[in-house]
C-alpha positions as CSV (number, residue, x, y, z in Angstrom):
1,M,40.1,23.9,-23.9
2,L,41.9,21.6,-21.4
3,Y,43.8,24.6,-20.2
4,I,40.6,26.6,-19.6
5,T,38.9,23.8,-17.6
6,K,42.0,23.3,-15.4
7,T,42.8,27.0,-14.8
8,G,39.4,28.6,-14.9
9,Y,40.6,31.3,-17.3
10,Q,38.2,33.3,-19.4
11,W,38.2,32.7,-23.1
12,R,39.6,36.2,-23.7
13,M,42.5,35.5,-21.4
14,L,43.7,32.4,-23.1
15,P,47.5,32.6,-23.6
16,K,48.5,33.6,-27.1
17,E,50.5,30.4,-27.7
18,F,47.2,28.6,-28.0
19,G,46.2,30.8,-30.9
20,P,43.4,33.4,-31.1
21,W,40.8,32.8,-28.4
22,Q,38.1,33.3,-31.0
23,S,39.4,30.3,-33.0
24,V,39.5,28.1,-29.9
25,Y,36.0,29.1,-29.0
26,F,34.8,28.5,-32.5
27,Y,35.9,24.9,-32.3
28,F,34.6,24.5,-28.8
29,R,31.1,25.6,-30.0
30,K,31.4,23.5,-33.2
31,W,32.4,20.3,-31.4
32,K,29.8,20.9,-28.7
33,L,27.0,21.0,-31.3
34,E,28.4,18.0,-33.1
35,G,28.6,15.9,-29.8
36,V,32.4,15.4,-30.2
37,F,33.1,15.9,-26.5
38,E,30.5,13.3,-25.5
39,Q,32.0,10.8,-28.0
40,M,35.5,11.5,-26.7
41,M,34.2,10.9,-23.1
42,H,32.7,7.5,-24.0
43,H,35.8,6.5,-26.0
44,L,38.2,7.3,-23.1
45,R,36.0,5.6,-20.6
46,D,36.1,2.4,-22.7
47,T,39.8,2.7,-23.0
48,V,40.3,3.0,-19.2
49,R,38.0,0.1,-18.5
50,K,39.8,-2.1,-20.9
51,A,43.1,-1.2,-19.3
52,C,41.6,-2.2,-16.0
53,G,40.6,-5.6,-17.4
54,K,36.8,-4.8,-17.4
55,Q,34.3,-5.0,-20.2
56,T,33.4,-1.7,-21.9
57,S,29.8,-1.9,-20.8
58,P,29.3,-1.6,-17.0
59,S,26.6,-3.7,-15.3
60,V,26.0,-1.1,-12.6
61,G,25.7,2.7,-12.7
62,L,25.7,5.2,-9.8
63,I,23.8,8.4,-10.1
64,D,24.1,11.6,-8.0
65,S,24.0,15.4,-8.4
66,R,25.8,18.4,-7.2
67,S,24.5,22.0,-7.2
68,V,26.9,24.7,-8.5
69,R,26.6,28.4,-8.2
70,T,26.4,30.3,-11.4
71,S,28.0,33.5,-12.6
72,H,25.9,36.7,-12.6
73,H,25.7,36.8,-16.4
74,I,23.9,33.5,-16.8
75,D,20.5,33.4,-18.6
76,S,17.9,33.6,-15.8
77,S,15.8,30.9,-17.5
78,E,18.6,28.4,-17.0
79,Y,19.2,28.5,-13.3
80,G,17.2,28.1,-10.1
81,I,17.5,27.7,-6.4
82,D,18.3,24.4,-4.7
83,G,16.2,24.8,-1.5
84,G,17.9,21.9,0.2
85,K,21.5,23.0,-0.4
86,K,20.7,26.8,-0.5
87,V,22.5,27.2,-3.8
88,K,21.4,29.5,-6.6
89,G,22.6,28.0,-9.8
90,R,22.6,24.8,-11.7
91,K,22.5,21.1,-10.9
92,E,24.9,18.6,-12.5
93,H,23.6,15.1,-12.8
94,V,26.4,12.5,-13.2
95,I,26.1,8.7,-13.7
96,V,29.3,6.8,-13.2
97,D,30.5,3.2,-13.3
98,T,32.2,1.4,-10.4
99,L,35.5,3.0,-11.3
100,G,34.0,6.4,-11.0
101,L,34.1,7.0,-14.8
102,P,31.4,8.9,-16.5
103,M,28.5,7.2,-18.3
104,A,26.2,10.2,-18.7
105,V,26.0,13.8,-17.7
106,K,23.2,16.4,-17.6
107,V,23.0,20.0,-16.4
108,H,19.8,21.8,-15.6
109,A,18.4,24.5,-13.2
110,A,19.1,23.7,-9.5
111,N,15.4,23.9,-8.6
112,I,14.5,20.7,-10.4
113,Y,14.0,17.7,-8.2
114,D,16.6,14.9,-8.5
115,S,14.0,12.3,-9.4
116,V,12.8,14.5,-12.3
117,G,16.3,15.7,-13.5
118,A,17.6,12.1,-13.5
119,V,15.2,11.0,-16.3
120,E,17.2,12.4,-19.2
121,P,20.7,11.2,-18.2
122,I,19.3,7.7,-17.4
123,E,17.6,7.6,-20.7
124,Q,21.0,8.4,-22.4
125,L,22.2,5.0,-21.1
126,R,19.5,3.1,-23.0
127,F,21.4,2.1,-26.1
128,L,24.9,2.6,-24.9
129,F,25.3,-0.1,-22.2
130,P,23.9,-3.5,-23.1
131,R,25.1,-5.1,-19.8
132,L,23.6,-2.5,-17.5
133,K,21.3,-4.1,-14.9
134,K,21.2,-1.8,-11.9
135,I,21.3,1.9,-11.1
136,I,22.2,2.9,-7.5
137,A,21.0,6.2,-6.1
138,D,20.4,8.0,-2.8
139,G,17.1,8.9,-1.2
140,G,16.6,12.0,-3.4
141,Y,15.7,9.7,-6.3
142,R,12.8,7.9,-4.6
143,G,9.3,8.0,-6.2
144,K,8.2,7.5,-9.8
145,L,11.8,7.2,-11.0
146,A,11.8,3.5,-10.0
147,G,9.0,2.8,-12.4
148,F,10.7,4.7,-15.2
149,V,13.9,2.7,-14.6
150,K,12.0,-0.6,-14.5
151,N,10.4,0.2,-17.8
152,L,13.9,0.4,-19.3
153,G,14.5,-3.1,-18.0
154,W,16.8,-2.2,-15.1
155,E,16.5,-2.0,-11.3
156,L,16.8,1.2,-9.3
157,S,18.4,0.5,-5.9
158,V,17.9,3.4,-3.5
159,V,20.5,3.5,-0.7
160,L,19.5,5.8,2.2
161,R,22.1,8.0,3.9
162,P,22.3,7.6,7.8
163,D,20.1,10.7,8.3
164,E,17.4,9.4,6.0
165,S,16.9,6.2,7.9
166,S,15.8,5.4,11.4
167,K,18.6,2.8,11.7
168,K,22.0,3.6,13.1
169,F,25.1,4.1,11.0
170,Q,25.2,2.0,7.9
171,V,27.7,1.4,5.2
172,L,26.6,2.9,1.9
173,P,27.7,0.4,-0.7
174,L,29.4,2.0,-3.8
175,R,27.9,5.4,-3.0
176,W,31.4,6.8,-2.1
177,I,32.5,6.2,-5.6
178,V,30.4,9.0,-7.2
179,E,31.3,11.3,-4.3
180,R,34.9,10.7,-5.2
181,T,34.2,11.5,-8.8
182,F,32.8,14.9,-7.7
183,S,36.0,15.5,-5.8
184,W,38.0,14.9,-9.0
185,I,35.8,17.4,-10.8
186,E,36.4,20.1,-8.1
187,N,40.1,20.0,-8.8
188,Y,39.3,21.9,-12.0
189,R,38.8,25.6,-11.4
190,R,36.4,26.1,-14.3
191,M,34.0,23.6,-12.5
192,T,33.9,25.4,-9.1
193,T,31.5,28.0,-10.5
194,D,29.3,27.6,-13.6
195,Y,30.3,30.4,-16.0
196,E,28.5,29.1,-19.1
197,Y,25.6,31.1,-20.5
198,R,23.8,27.9,-21.7
199,T,23.4,24.5,-20.0
200,E,24.6,22.9,-23.2
201,S,28.0,24.6,-22.8
202,A,28.1,23.7,-19.1
203,E,27.6,20.0,-20.1
204,A,30.4,20.3,-22.7
205,M,32.7,21.8,-20.1
206,L,31.9,18.9,-17.8
207,Q,32.6,16.4,-20.6
208,I,35.9,18.0,-21.3
209,T,36.8,17.9,-17.6
210,F,36.0,14.2,-17.6
211,C,38.2,13.7,-20.7
212,Q,41.1,15.4,-18.9
213,I,40.6,13.2,-15.9
214,M,40.6,10.0,-17.9
215,L,43.6,11.1,-20.0
216,R,45.6,11.4,-16.8
217,K,44.5,7.9,-15.8
218,I,45.7,6.5,-19.1
219,R,49.1,8.2,-18.7
220,E,49.4,6.7,-15.2
């Protein structure tokens, strides 16, 4: 599975030394349904944070999304058009800590507004991070989302990009961290285009990619 995320190979083209591709896919689907990849992602994040001398529960989360084109065989009910970025496909919401490590991921059709699509990944944080106090986002997350976050006991801090504010150039505190995380993801060829028929499989591939990123950090 790590080989597929890195190389972008199709399941049927998996080298024979990994075993029959049907067997590998069987376990991918099984572990996806059982939430194994998500559990691995959280465990590896905690391991990296401990190695960096940090507590396992972050106090700040940063949320952003990227729109990814989908392959032609994708279920038409599970993709849309991001009018702002002119992308026909899906949107990946990612929440990371100040090290750029994943706290939550969610994949949905690209035509869903950020402030709406962010609700589910933010809700995932509810019982996982007792020290969490603030979520930092860009201008796309303005609106009713602030009230939703407040009801969870946290603060939503919206940082405007230079073209969203009447002020001159401004430093965007911590916002570069999540952008760097997206650049890490883009080093994995399976993530440059969404080939997964269902969004649940796309989320699993994203979680596997994050696991691979964090395994490399542990080895370093």
